[in-house]
Backbone bond lengths (Angstrom), bond angles and torsions (degrees), N, CA, C in turn:
res aa  C-N    CA-C-N  psi(-1)  N-CA   C-N-CA  omega(-1)  CA-C   N-CA-C  phi
1 G - - - 1.455 - - 1.515 112.04 -
2 A 1.322 117.54 -41.65 1.465 121.14 179.66 1.523 110.82 -64.92
3 R 1.337 115.67 -40.47 1.468 118.65 179.46 1.531 110.82 -64.52
4 R 1.319 116.17 -39.88 1.478 119.21 179.01 1.525 110.86 -64.16
5 L 1.321 116.35 -42.44 1.461 119.73 178.22 1.522 110.79 -62.70
6 L 1.331 116.69 -42.12 1.459 120.77 178.70 1.527 110.28 -63.92
7 A 1.336 116.83 -44.17 1.462 120.63 179.27 1.523 111.25 -61.26
8 S 1.338 116.23 -42.88 1.465 120.45 178.91 1.527 110.57 -62.44
9 S 1.333 116.84 -40.81 1.465 121.07 178.13 1.524 110.68 -64.04
10 L 1.316 116.94 -40.85 1.467 120.85 178.79 1.528 111.11 -65.18
11 M 1.330 116.99 -35.81 1.468 120.19 176.22 1.520 110.29 -62.21
12 E 1.334 116.58 -43.25 1.460 120.01 179.54 1.528 111.12 -63.65
13 Q 1.325 116.45 -31.00 1.464 120.73 177.09 1.525 112.32 -82.85
14 R 1.332 116.24 -1.48 1.458 123.59 -179.98 1.530 111.57 64.51
15 R 1.306 115.62 28.26 1.467 121.82 173.28 1.533 106.63 -94.34
16 F 1.315 115.32 72.95 1.457 121.12 -167.58 1.527 112.93 -67.61
17 A 1.333 118.10 -40.38 1.465 119.92 -179.74 1.526 110.75 -64.12
18 D 1.335 116.81 -41.36 1.467 120.10 177.65 1.526 110.69 -65.39
19 A 1.343 116.54 -40.43 1.467 120.01 178.36 1.528 110.54 -63.18
20 A 1.338 116.84 -40.80 1.467 120.34 179.34 1.521 110.58 -61.36
21 A 1.325 116.73 -40.48 1.471 119.87 179.16 1.516 111.43 -62.60
22 R 1.324 117.10 -41.35 1.471 120.14 179.43 1.539 109.98 -68.07
23 Y 1.333 117.73 -42.05 1.463 119.55 178.95 1.529 110.22 -63.82
24 L 1.326 116.72 -35.20 1.459 119.26 179.11 1.526 110.46 -64.26
25 E 1.326 116.96 -36.98 1.464 120.46 175.50 1.526 110.48 -62.25
26 V 1.320 116.94 -40.71 1.464 120.88 177.78 1.528 110.15 -63.24
27 C 1.332 116.50 -42.13 1.462 120.82 179.18 1.525 110.97 -61.20
28 E 1.320 116.30 -42.46 1.475 120.25 -179.05 1.523 111.62 -67.78
29 A 1.333 115.86 -33.29 1.469 119.66 179.26 1.523 112.47 -78.44
30 N 1.331 116.40 -20.19 1.479 121.69 -178.32 1.528 108.98 -131.75
31 P 1.317 118.27 69.45 1.473 120.99 -171.44 1.526 114.49 -62.53
32 D 1.321 118.30 -22.06 1.466 120.13 -178.09 1.523 113.15 -94.96
33 D 1.324 117.06 -2.41 1.466 121.29 -178.39 1.527 108.93 -94.54
34 R 1.328 117.00 116.54 1.469 120.98 -177.86 1.536 112.70 -78.40
35 S 1.324 117.22 -25.97 1.462 121.05 -173.58 1.529 113.54 -56.56
36 P 1.354 119.20 -49.80 1.467 117.55 -179.76 1.523 113.32 -66.30
37 R 1.317 117.14 -22.38 1.469 119.18 177.59 1.530 110.21 -68.45
38 W 1.325 117.33 -36.51 1.464 120.04 175.38 1.529 110.57 -67.84
39 D 1.336 116.26 -39.92 1.467 118.95 175.65 1.524 110.53 -61.63
40 Y 1.333 115.73 -40.47 1.459 119.75 177.31 1.534 110.48 -61.17
41 L 1.327 116.65 -43.38 1.471 119.86 -179.53 1.529 111.01 -57.58
42 T 1.329 117.02 -41.43 1.469 120.02 179.53 1.521 110.38 -64.53
43 A 1.328 116.89 -47.12 1.463 120.10 -179.10 1.525 111.33 -64.80
44 A 1.330 117.08 -45.09 1.460 120.76 -178.16 1.531 111.62 -67.08
45 S 1.338 117.21 -36.33 1.464 120.12 177.45 1.521 110.50 -65.84
46 A 1.347 116.47 -42.20 1.460 119.91 178.23 1.525 110.86 -64.21
47 A 1.351 117.02 -32.05 1.464 121.44 176.95 1.523 111.92 -83.32
48 E 1.337 116.95 -3.98 1.467 124.19 -178.89 1.526 111.36 59.22
49 D 1.316 115.62 37.72 1.460 122.05 173.04 1.523 107.40 -90.56
50 W 1.327 116.34 79.91 1.461 120.35 -171.89 1.527 112.67 -70.41
51 A 1.342 116.81 -28.64 1.466 118.56 176.20 1.524 110.14 -65.30
52 G 1.337 116.82 -43.08 1.455 120.43 177.52 1.513 111.86 -64.56
53 V 1.333 116.70 -39.62 1.464 120.88 178.25 1.524 110.01 -61.78
54 R 1.338 116.45 -44.50 1.461 119.71 -178.89 1.530 111.62 -63.40
55 A 1.319 116.35 -41.43 1.466 119.32 -178.97 1.522 111.12 -62.82
56 T 1.327 117.15 -45.03 1.463 120.01 -179.07 1.524 111.29 -72.40
57 A 1.327 117.60 -36.87 1.464 120.28 176.77 1.526 110.17 -60.19
58 A 1.329 117.09 -41.64 1.466 120.62 178.17 1.519 110.52 -63.91
59 H 1.328 116.99 -39.63 1.466 121.12 178.29 1.527 111.21 -61.33
60 L 1.354 115.40 -33.33 1.469 120.19 179.87 1.526 112.45 -86.94
61 G 1.333 116.98 3.15 1.456 120.47 176.02 1.513 114.90 87.67
62 M 1.327 117.99 16.30 1.466 121.01 179.09 1.534 110.33 -88.51
63 E 1.318 116.29 140.66 1.453 121.77 175.92 1.530 109.51 -106.55
64 L 1.333 116.05 125.62 1.461 122.10 179.38 1.522 109.38 -109.61
65 S 1.321 116.27 150.76 1.470 120.58 -174.01 1.521 113.13 -84.51
66 T 1.346 117.95 -12.31 1.463 120.88 -179.75 1.527 109.18 -127.85
67 D 1.344 115.36 160.41 1.459 120.71 -174.85 1.520 113.70 -104.74
68 E 1.329 117.66 -11.94 1.461 119.38 -179.06 1.523 109.86 -157.07
69 G 1.334 114.88 165.92 1.462 120.57 179.22 1.520 112.67 78.45
70 P 1.332 116.59 -177.95 1.471 121.44 179.52 1.521 111.64 -56.26
71 I 1.309 115.77 146.78 1.461 122.15 -177.85 1.524 109.18 -96.26
72 D 1.326 116.48 128.93 1.468 121.06 178.31 1.522 108.95 -140.35
73 E 1.320 115.72 84.39 1.454 122.41 -179.70 1.535 109.75 -97.32
74 D 1.311 116.42 -179.79 1.466 121.85 171.18 1.520 107.22 -130.03
75 W 1.328 114.41 92.55 1.459 120.67 -176.65 1.522 111.41 -107.26
76 G 1.312 117.05 27.50 1.453 120.06 172.32 1.521 113.91 86.87
77 W 1.328 114.11 -173.09 1.456 122.10 -173.49 1.522 112.62 -83.34
78 V 1.334 114.32 143.09 1.459 121.94 169.71 1.531 107.53 -141.22
79 I 1.316 116.05 170.08 1.464 122.06 172.89 1.519 107.69 -115.28
80 L 1.326 116.30 130.33 1.459 121.58 177.89 1.519 109.34 -106.39
81 R 1.313 116.24 132.45 1.466 120.91 176.68 1.529 108.95 -100.04
82 L 1.332 115.01 114.24 1.447 121.94 175.02 1.519 108.20 -112.50
83 T 1.321 117.23 -174.01 1.457 120.88 177.10 1.520 109.69 -128.94
84 A 1.326 115.54 149.22 1.461 123.09 174.05 1.514 107.10 -141.04
85 D 1.320 116.37 122.59 1.470 121.86 -175.49 1.525 111.40 54.94
86 G 1.318 115.22 37.18 1.458 120.08 177.76 1.512 115.11 78.79
87 K 1.326 118.10 2.39 1.456 121.40 -178.31 1.530 109.94 -113.02
88 P 1.343 117.37 143.13 1.468 119.23 -179.29 1.524 111.91 -71.56
89 I 1.311 115.63 143.18 1.461 121.11 174.89 1.527 107.62 -144.30
90 D 1.331 116.13 133.29 1.460 122.07 -174.87 1.522 111.16 -99.96
91 Y 1.342 114.96 144.53 1.463 121.55 178.51 1.527 109.45 -132.63
92 Y 1.320 115.39 141.92 1.459 119.87 171.34 1.528 108.77 -74.20
93 A 1.342 114.96 141.07 1.460 119.94 -176.38 1.526 109.65 -147.94
94 R 1.332 115.24 163.31 1.473 121.84 174.30 1.524 108.19 -102.11
95 R 1.316 116.36 121.83 1.463 119.72 177.80 1.523 108.63 -69.48
96 S 1.320 115.98 120.59 1.469 120.76 -173.35 1.524 112.56 -112.27
97 G 1.315 117.33 6.59 1.451 121.63 178.53 1.514 109.72 -177.05
98 P 1.327 117.47 -175.06 1.473 119.65 -177.51 1.522 113.52 -54.29
99 V 1.340 117.48 -44.76 1.468 120.19 -178.16 1.525 111.75 -139.27
100 H 1.327 116.88 35.79 1.465 118.25 172.34 1.526 109.43 -143.66
101 A 1.337 114.59 158.06 1.460 121.07 -173.99 1.525 109.60 -151.69
102 V 1.330 114.92 161.94 1.460 122.01 177.96 1.527 108.63 -110.65
103 V 1.320 117.66 125.09 1.465 121.81 179.91 1.528 109.42 -68.66
104 L 1.334 116.46 130.34 1.460 121.73 179.97 1.525 112.97 -110.48
105 E 1.310 116.95 -15.49 1.467 121.18 -175.94 1.528 111.02 -92.64
106 N 1.343 115.99 131.20 1.466 119.86 174.14 1.526 110.42 -63.45
107 A 1.325 115.85 142.06 1.462 120.39 176.45 1.525 110.21 -73.57
108 P 1.328 117.76 153.28 1.466 119.17 170.34 1.527 109.62 -57.34
109 P 1.333 117.91 149.42 1.471 120.19 -176.46 1.525 114.44 -55.37
110 S 1.321 117.59 -27.76 1.464 120.80 -177.51 1.523 113.07 -86.35
111 H 1.337 118.38 -0.23 1.458 121.85 -176.99 1.529 110.96 -113.97
112 P 1.335 116.81 158.35 1.472 119.35 174.80 1.524 109.96 -59.73
113 Q 1.335 115.81 141.19 1.462 119.45 -178.87 1.529 110.49 -71.80
114 R 1.330 115.91 134.08 1.470 121.29 -179.94 1.521 112.52 -118.68
115 V 1.323 118.04 -14.18 1.460 120.47 -171.30 1.533 109.91 -60.08
116 G 1.332 115.07 136.09 1.452 120.89 -178.68 1.514 114.13 86.40
117 N 1.336 117.81 -10.92 1.461 120.60 179.30 1.529 110.48 -68.77
118 R 1.325 116.41 139.48 1.470 122.39 173.66 1.524 107.61 -96.04
119 I 1.325 116.15 120.14 1.460 122.39 -169.55 1.525 110.57 -121.48
120 V 1.330 116.18 132.88 1.469 121.66 170.42 1.530 107.80 -89.46
121 F 1.334 116.18 138.16 1.460 119.40 -178.07 1.526 111.38 -128.68
122 D 1.322 114.42 162.35 1.462 122.28 173.45 1.526 107.76 -77.03
123 A 1.325 116.62 133.47 1.466 120.25 -172.80 1.522 114.25 -74.18
124 E 1.318 118.24 -10.80 1.463 119.99 -179.10 1.528 110.25 -75.64
125 Y 1.342 116.68 131.02 1.465 120.97 177.81 1.529 109.72 -64.10
126 L 1.320 115.95 135.64 1.459 119.00 173.16 1.529 111.05 -75.73
127 Y 1.335 115.85 -27.52 1.468 121.43 175.85 1.526 107.56 -129.51
128 P 1.329 118.67 132.74 1.472 120.00 -178.00 1.523 111.17 -70.45
129 P 1.323 117.61 151.61 1.463 120.45 175.06 1.519 110.40 -62.52
130 P 1.330 117.65 149.37 1.469 119.88 178.47 1.529 110.83 -66.76
131 N 1.320 115.81 154.56 1.463 120.53 179.73 1.527 111.93 -73.78
132 D 1.327 115.81 -32.19 1.466 120.06 -177.68 1.531 109.94 -69.37
133 E 1.322 116.19 129.39 1.467 121.23 -176.64 1.520 111.90 -62.28
134 E 1.336 117.80 -40.99 1.461 120.94 -179.29 1.530 110.66 -66.44
135 E 1.335 116.63 -40.01 1.458 120.06 178.61 1.527 111.45 -66.82
136 R 1.327 117.26 -32.66 1.465 120.61 179.87 1.521 111.87 -64.57
137 K 1.348 117.23 -25.94 1.460 120.00 179.03 1.525 111.56 -63.67
138 H 1.330 115.98 -27.49 1.465 120.50 -177.58 1.526 112.01 -106.22
139 F 1.320 116.39 7.39 1.459 120.68 -178.07 1.529 110.60 -73.94
140 M 1.327 116.19 132.25 1.455 121.80 175.84 1.527 108.49 -117.22
141 P 1.322 118.12 114.87 1.466 119.80 -174.65 1.525 112.80 -69.58
142 T 1.318 115.30 147.58 1.463 122.81 175.48 1.516 108.89 -111.71
143 F 1.337 115.99 129.50 1.452 121.62 -178.18 1.524 110.08 -123.25
144 R 1.327 116.06 150.94 1.463 121.88 178.12 1.520 109.91 -86.13
145 A 1.317 116.63 124.48 1.464 121.36 179.03 1.522 110.19 -67.99
146 I 1.343 115.90 140.44 1.457 122.08 -178.44 1.530 111.64 -112.94
147 H 1.333 116.21 -44.71 1.469 119.46 -170.97 1.519 109.28 -155.74
148 T 1.345 116.25 141.86 1.464 121.53 175.52 1.515 109.45 -93.51
149 L 1.336 115.97 115.99 1.462 120.77 178.67 1.521 111.69 -73.67
150 S 1.333 116.60 -41.40 1.467 120.79 -179.76 1.523 109.54 -155.35
151 Q 1.319 115.61 151.44 1.453 122.11 179.17 1.529 110.17 -88.98
152 G 1.332 115.61 146.73 1.456 119.67 177.57 1.512 113.26 -72.87
153 G 1.332 116.46 -25.63 1.458 119.92 178.16 1.520 114.23 82.47
154 Y 1.341 117.57 20.63 1.461 121.02 -178.80 1.524 111.09 -98.32
155 G 1.331 115.02 148.45 1.452 121.22 176.12 1.518 111.29 -81.86
156 R 1.302 116.26 -171.50 1.459 121.98 -175.95 1.526 111.88 -62.83
157 S 1.310 115.54 160.20 1.462 121.59 177.36 1.521 109.88 -84.99
158 W 1.342 115.50 146.96 1.468 122.14 176.16 1.523 108.37 -119.48
159 I 1.330 116.45 128.73 1.465 121.81 -177.08 1.527 110.87 -83.86
160 V 1.324 114.59 135.43 1.472 122.62 171.67 1.526 106.53 -121.51
161 D 1.323 116.65 128.69 1.468 121.75 -175.02 1.518 108.41 -135.92
162 G 1.328 116.43 138.21 1.456 119.36 177.81 1.515 111.87 164.80
163 P 1.340 117.77 -174.47 1.460 121.31 177.71 1.522 111.38 -62.80
164 H 1.311 115.34 143.28 1.464 120.29 178.83 1.532 109.24 -69.87
165 P 1.339 118.54 130.89 1.471 120.18 -177.44 1.515 114.01 -83.29
166 G 1.324 117.67 -4.24 1.462 121.29 -172.35 1.519 109.56 104.70
167 E 1.325 115.38 152.01 1.469 120.10 -173.97 1.525 112.16 -61.19
168 E 1.329 117.56 -41.42 1.466 119.99 -176.86 1.524 110.85 -63.77
169 A 1.328 116.52 -45.52 1.464 120.24 -179.00 1.521 111.00 -66.77
170 F 1.336 117.17 -39.76 1.459 118.81 -179.41 1.520 111.01 -70.07
171 D 1.329 117.18 -38.41 1.463 120.00 177.24 1.525 110.48 -61.17
172 A 1.327 116.59 -37.08 1.470 120.05 178.08 1.523 110.37 -64.25
173 L 1.351 116.96 -41.58 1.466 119.92 177.03 1.528 110.13 -62.47
174 R 1.315 116.63 -46.41 1.467 119.78 -177.74 1.533 110.72 -61.42
175 E 1.327 116.47 -41.48 1.462 119.57 178.77 1.524 111.20 -64.51
176 A 1.340 116.47 -38.25 1.461 120.02 178.68 1.522 111.13 -65.12
177 M 1.334 117.12 -38.81 1.461 120.40 178.11 1.532 111.03 -70.48
178 H 1.333 116.91 -42.02 1.461 120.33 -179.16 1.526 111.08 -66.30
179 A 1.327 116.71 -30.95 1.464 119.68 177.76 1.526 111.00 -63.17
180 R 1.317 117.01 -25.29 1.465 122.18 176.77 1.531 111.69 -90.42
181 D 1.329 116.98 0.87 1.464 123.46 -173.77 1.523 111.00 66.99
182 W 1.342 116.78 33.32 1.456 122.52 172.93 1.518 107.89 -98.35
183 R 1.341 115.52 158.93 1.460 120.60 -176.78 1.533 110.70 -109.88
184 V 1.320 115.38 137.79 1.469 122.97 177.30 1.516 107.92 -124.01
185 W 1.344 116.55 135.01 1.465 120.02 178.62 1.524 109.11 -141.03
186 I 1.336 116.49 129.24 1.461 121.47 177.94 1.525 108.93 -85.23
187 H 1.331 116.67 128.26 1.462 121.85 -178.96 1.523 113.03 -107.62
188 S 1.324 118.33 -18.03 1.468 120.46 -177.76 1.523 110.53 -83.72
189 S 1.330 115.55 157.92 1.463 121.24 177.17 1.528 109.76 -85.71
190 D 1.339 115.25 168.88 1.475 119.83 179.12 1.521 111.58 -64.02
191 G 1.345 117.30 -22.91 1.466 120.20 -177.69 1.509 114.39 -89.88
192 Y 1.319 118.16 7.11 1.461 121.24 -178.63 1.529 109.99 -70.83
193 T 1.333 117.05 123.32 1.465 121.74 -179.76 1.521 110.53 -130.30
194 L 1.329 115.53 159.87 1.455 123.41 179.34 1.519 109.28 -131.44
195 S 1.319 115.62 158.45 1.459 121.46 176.16 1.521 108.96 -109.04
196 D 1.336 115.79 133.24 1.458 121.21 179.71 1.529 108.42 -94.76
197 R 1.327 116.58 107.60 1.456 121.43 -177.26 1.525 112.94 -70.89
198 E 1.320 118.08 -11.22 1.456 121.27 177.72 1.524 112.36 -98.76
199 D 1.319 116.51 2.25 1.460 121.17 178.94 1.521 107.46 -127.93
200 V 1.336 115.93 86.68 1.463 122.65 -175.74 1.520 109.57 -109.73
201 R 1.346 116.38 142.61 1.468 120.38 177.91 1.521 110.21 -59.67
202 D 1.323 115.44 158.96 1.470 121.13 -178.23 1.517 112.15 -56.82
203 D 1.340 117.74 -33.89 1.464 119.29 -178.92 1.533 111.71 -80.85
204 G 1.342 116.25 -5.40 1.460 120.50 175.41 1.506 114.66 74.44
205 D 1.349 117.42 7.69 1.459 119.75 -175.50 1.523 113.73 -92.11
206 E 1.314 118.04 -15.74 1.454 119.05 -173.44 1.514 111.03 -147.84
207 M 1.349 115.16 136.74 1.458 120.61 176.93 1.525 109.79 -92.20
208 A 1.321 115.29 154.13 1.463 120.18 178.42 1.523 109.63 -64.23
209 T 1.336 115.62 140.76 1.456 121.62 178.08 1.523 109.42 -102.86
210 L 1.316 115.61 132.81 1.459 121.40 -178.62 1.525 109.79 -122.67
211 P 1.334 117.66 144.67 1.469 118.33 170.72 1.526 108.96 -65.86
212 G 1.316 115.81 139.00 1.460 119.80 -177.89 1.518 111.82 -115.12
213 I 1.319 114.85 171.62 1.462 120.28 177.64 1.527 109.07 -150.52
214 I 1.314 115.71 137.62 1.458 122.59 172.14 1.520 106.80 -121.52
215 F 1.314 116.82 123.09 1.458 119.85 176.94 1.522 109.52 -140.12
216 T 1.309 115.50 163.82 1.458 120.29 176.99 1.522 109.37 -119.71
217 V 1.314 113.84 153.70 1.467 122.15 174.78 1.518 107.51 -124.67
218 S 1.318 116.21 134.56 1.459 120.24 172.86 1.523 108.33 -131.46
219 A 1.319 115.42 143.40 1.459 122.43 -178.47 1.528 108.48 -125.75
220 P 1.318 117.93 162.38 1.467 119.49 175.09 1.524 111.51 -52.03
221 E 1.317 115.46 150.44 1.465 121.30 -173.93 1.523 112.78 -57.28
222 S 1.322 117.45 -24.66 1.466 120.31 -177.74 1.527 112.93 -77.16
223 I 1.333 117.61 -11.35 1.462 121.34 -176.67 1.527 109.76 -85.47
224 A 1.330 116.53 126.88 1.465 121.76 -179.04 1.524 110.44 -75.15
225 P 1.345 117.49 149.93 1.474 120.23 177.67 1.520 113.16 -53.76
226 A 1.335 117.41 -36.35 1.465 120.13 -178.96 1.523 111.44 -61.95
227 Q 1.339 118.41 -33.53 1.453 121.28 178.38 1.528 110.88 -69.13
228 I 1.310 116.31 -38.89 1.468 119.85 177.96 1.521 109.93 -67.14
229 D 1.333 116.10 -42.39 1.464 121.40 177.57 1.521 110.79 -57.37
230 A 1.329 116.90 -46.29 1.465 121.01 -178.23 1.526 111.36 -65.41
231 A 1.344 116.95 -39.55 1.456 120.36 -179.94 1.528 111.36 -66.45
232 L 1.337 116.57 -40.88 1.463 119.85 177.55 1.524 111.33 -66.35
233 D 1.316 116.31 -39.19 1.463 120.03 178.92 1.524 110.59 -61.25
234 E 1.329 116.45 -42.48 1.463 120.02 179.13 1.528 111.30 -67.07
235 A 1.330 116.40 -40.57 1.466 120.58 -175.68 1.520 112.89 -71.78
236 T 1.341 117.99 -24.86 1.470 121.03 -175.87 1.523 113.09 -108.40
237 R 1.329 117.20 4.59 1.461 120.74 -172.92 1.523 112.66 -59.59
238 A 1.322 117.73 -33.93 1.473 120.85 -176.50 1.527 112.84 -91.28
239 W 1.336 118.05 0.76 1.462 119.67 -179.43 1.521 110.32 -69.76
240 A 1.334 116.15 142.21 1.463 120.68 -177.79 1.528 111.37 -66.09
241 H 1.317 117.57 -32.65 1.463 122.24 179.77 1.522 108.40 -122.80
242 R 1.328 115.96 125.90 1.456 119.49 -175.97 1.529 110.65 -78.55
243 P 1.340 117.75 128.13 1.461 120.00 173.62 1.527 109.80 -80.33
244 S 1.316 115.23 173.07 1.462 120.69 -179.62 1.523 110.34 -119.19
245 W 1.331 115.83 135.48 1.474 121.91 168.40 1.533 106.82 -131.98
246 L 1.339 113.88 64.11 1.458 122.12 -170.63 1.530 112.30 -58.66
247 A 1.333 118.05 -46.27 1.468 120.40 -177.76 1.524 111.07 -62.27
248 L 1.319 117.06 -39.08 1.466 120.72 178.59 1.522 110.86 -67.03
249 A 1.333 116.53 -42.13 1.466 120.01 178.81 1.529 110.63 -61.72
250 E 1.325 116.75 -40.88 1.466 120.07 177.98 1.523 111.04 -63.36
251 A 1.348 116.64 -42.93 1.464 120.32 179.58 1.521 111.84 -68.46
252 S 1.337 116.31 -26.80 1.465 120.65 -178.64 1.523 112.67 -83.23
253 G 1.336 116.21 -18.34 1.458 119.45 -175.37 1.511 113.07 76.72
254 T 1.350 116.86 18.81 1.463 120.75 178.32 1.529 109.77 -93.38
255 D 1.324 115.90 175.52 1.460 121.52 -177.02 1.526 110.37 -65.08
256 T 1.317 116.75 121.48 1.470 120.67 -178.74 1.525 113.03 -92.77
257 H 1.333 117.84 -8.58 1.467 119.86 -175.31 1.531 113.47 -59.41
258 P 1.346 119.81 -43.49 1.475 118.05 178.11 1.524 112.69 -60.36
259 H 1.314 116.85 -34.55 1.463 120.45 -179.49 1.524 110.70 -73.19
260 Q 1.317 116.54 -39.86 1.460 119.96 176.31 1.519 111.02 -64.47
261 A 1.330 115.37 -36.14 1.468 119.15 177.92 1.522 111.15 -64.52
262 S 1.324 116.94 -39.72 1.470 120.00 177.90 1.522 110.83 -67.04
263 V 1.325 117.09 -38.50 1.461 120.97 177.70 1.527 110.05 -59.10
264 E 1.318 116.73 -44.69 1.469 120.56 -179.56 1.516 112.18 -71.61
265 R 1.325 116.20 -39.58 1.470 119.21 -175.52 1.536 111.60 -68.33
266 Y 1.341 116.42 -40.43 1.460 119.58 -174.37 1.524 113.06 -106.06
267 G 1.318 117.64 2.31 1.455 120.69 178.83 1.523 112.93 65.46
268 L 1.318 116.71 41.35 1.471 121.27 -175.71 1.521 110.86 -73.84
C-alpha cells in the first residue's frame, strides 16, 4: 500500500521513471495481481521505457508487432478525455499501444490543438462496458489522458459549414487535404440539414431543405491561413452549393463576401 501511494504521488509529480520503478516493486510483491501491472504500463509508457512496456505487455498476454523501440500499433478506436481551461473535453483517437493513443479528431477552434498528439492514458475505463453482449460490440472505451508523449504539430482548426456536396465530392476533398498531410474531421451529425433561401416552393411557404455538413481542417503550424483558404477554394470550386469558411477567409485577408453570402443563403 505504501509503495502504491508513493508511486501515485510520483505520477502526480510527473516523475514517471521513478513511479514505474515503484509500481514494478508492487508487481513483484503481488505477482497474481494484474492491476499494478497496468499502472506500471502507464508510468513506463510516459517514461518511454519501451523495453519495460513490452515485458509487462507480454506478461499480460498482449502481442506486439515489433520487438524494440517506440510502439505504434493499430488497436482500434478509443476516446481520450483531456482538459481545456480546467474543463474535460473528449477526443476520438487511435489506440497505438497498451496505454497510449494518437488523437485523430481536430480540436474545436477555441481550444488548443490536439490532433496528432501521442497521449499516454490511465488504463481504467471511465465508463464501464455495457452488460448486454450486443451493445458491447459497439462500445468505445473512454480513458483519462495522463501525459503527452509528442505533439502533432498542427495549427488551429478552421470550420467549414454548408450544404453537403455528396460523398464522392467530399471524399475527393478529404483525399486532397490528406495528400498535403492536413487533417479533416466531420463534426455534424447525419441529421444536419440546411434551408436554401434561394430555392423556395411556388407557394412561397417553404424553402428547400438540403443535407448539411460541418467539418474542420487543420494544417501544420507552418502553413499560413491563406494557403489553407486557397486549397479549400480549389477543392470546393465544382460544388453545386458553396460552403462558408468565414473565419478562415478573414484571417487570410481574402474576399469574405462569398462566405457571407453563403451564411445568409443557408442560415449558417
